[in-house]
N, C-alpha and C positions, 0 to 999 in steps of 0.2 A: 478348613484352612484357606482354601482357594476363595471362598466367599468372603472371608475376613480380609484377605489380601485385596480383593476387588473393591470392597467398601472403603478400605484405607486409601487405596489409590484414587478413588472417586472423591473422597473427602479432601485429600491433599491437592487435587486438581481444582476443586471448588475454592479452597482457601487461597490458592495462588491466583485464581481469576479475580477474587474479591480484593486481595492485597495489591493487585496491579493498579487498582483505581487510585488510592492515595499516592502511590508511587509515580503515577503518570498524569493525574488530573490536578492542575493548580487550583481549580474551582472547588475541590473537595474541602469541606468545612470542618470535618472531624466532629467528635462528640456524638451523642445519641441522635441528634437531629440530622447530622451529616450522614450517618449510616442509614437512617430511615430514608433519606433522600436517595441514597445509592440504590437500596433495594426496591424502592417504589418508582423511581423516576429515571433510571439509567437503562435505556433500551438495549445498549450494547451488552450489559450484564444479563438482561433477560434473554437476549438472543443466544449468547454462548451457553448459558445454563440449559436452555431448551435443546440446543444442538447436541450437547453431551448425551442427553437421553435419546434424541432422535438418531444420532449416529450409532448408538448401542443397538437400537432396534433394527437399524439397517444393516450394520456390519457384523454383529454378533448373533442376533436372533433371526436375521434374514426375513423379516416380516415384509411382505409386499405392500405397496401402495400407502400404508399408514404413515411411514416416515416422511414420504414426499408430501402427503396431505398436511401433516403437522408442520413441515418446513414452510409450506405456503401460508398456513395460518399465522405463523410467526412473522412471515414477511409482511402480511397485512397489518399485524399489530405493531411491528417495530420499524418497518421500512428496510430491514436487513434481510437479504436472501442468502442463506447458506445451504448448499446442497447437502443432503444427508450423508453422502459419501465422502465429503471433505474431512481430512484428518487435521486436527488442530491441537497443538501442545498446550502446556500449562501457562498461566499468567498472561492469557490473551486479553488485550485491552482494545475496546472500540470506543473512540471518542465521537460523540454525536451519533454517527452511524447511518443516517438516512442515505439510502441509495447504494449501500455496499452490496456487491455481488461476489460470492465465492463459489467457484465451479466444483463440479463433482470430483475431479481427480487432483484438486489442489491439496498441497501438504504444507502445513504451517508449523514452525517450530515453537520453542518456548519463548515467553516474554516478547511477543510481537505486538506492535501497536499499529492500528489502522485508523485513519480518519475518514470522514464521511465521503461518500461517492467513489470509494476505491473499487476497482474491478480486478479480480483475479480470474481472467477468462481465457477462452480458446481463440484460435485464429481462423477457424473454418469448420470443416466437417471431419476432422481427424478422429480416429478412434484410439482407445487405450489412454495412456498418460498424455493429456492435452492441456493441462492447466499448470500454473507455476508451482514451484517448490520454494518456500520462503524459510530460510534457516533462522536460527535463534537470534534474538535481540535486534530484529530489524524494525525500522520505522518507515511507514508508507504514508506520505502526505495526501491531503484531500484532493480528490479528483484524479489520482494517478491510475493508469491502466497498465496492468502487467498481463501480457498475452502470450499464450502458448506454453509449451513444455520447457520453460526456462528455470534457472536456479538463481535465487538471490542469496548471495553469500552472507555469512554471519556478520552481524553488526553493520550491515549496509543501511543507507538512508536513501529513500526515493522521494524526490521533491514533489510538491503539489503540482498537479496537472501534467506530470511527465507520462510519456508513453514508452514502455520498456518491452522490447521484443527479443532481447538477447541476454545471455547470462550476465550477472553482476558479480564482480569479485568481492570477496569479504572486505568489510570496512570502507567500501566505496560510497561516495555520495553521487547520486544520479539526478540530473536535471534536464529539462527540455523535451522537445519532440523532433526527432526521436531522442530517447534518453541517452545522454552522454555523461561520462565521468566529469565531475565539476572541474578538475584541473585541466582536462582536455578541452572542456567547453570554454574555459577562460582563455586558453591558448588560441583557440579558433577566433574568439571575439577580439583578442588583442591583434591577431593577424589581420582581421577585417578592418580594424581601426587604422592600422598601419597602411593597408592598401588604399583606404579612403584618403588618408593624408597625402600619399604619394600622387594620387589622381588630382587632388586639389592643387598641389604644388605644380604639377605639370600644366594644369589649366592656367594658373597664375603666370607661369613662365611664358606661355604662348601669348597671353594678353599683354604682358610686359613687352614682348618682342614686337607686337603690333603697334603699341603706343610709341616705341622707339622709332619704328619705320615711319609712322605718321608725323612724328616730330621732325625727322630728317626731311621728309617731303615738304613740310610747311616751311622749313628753313630755306 
């Protein structure tokens, strides 16, 4: 019974990973040709399928060296580096994928999307839990770096190129370096524009005063 349960769980996870592609990739063409392209040409799918097996060897069978070696081979083949210890939920979708790095203690929930060059890394030489936890239904844009033992809440979105080093509340959109909530980012930007206008007005007032004094002297 336990074996059947494990196989069923593995099959459901595989189906969720495959079904995530037409749900998230607008380039998916459908039909037999489209599905052949998925299984032959999508490195993200290759990487996560391999990781499922590699993680089982690492976490369940505790086989030394081999899982790490296999993960490095997949890195060479796909450009995606996932440490054998990383825990990844169902429906995981990687778009393009080149340059993605997922650290050993990273935990990723269900239905998470990562674009190329994303890093889920550490901040130094910490031990124990030192990589991000990404909850369900999160999207992380290209080139984003999430560093340290932080938590990205359910449904959050991380903008391309952002650097995130603090927890992200659920449903929040993060942009910039360092990463800030979009509403907060807009507020700061608006304040900067206001300050710039005030400085310009002050300069114009000074120049106007100088012109008036020059006009009086000339008269």
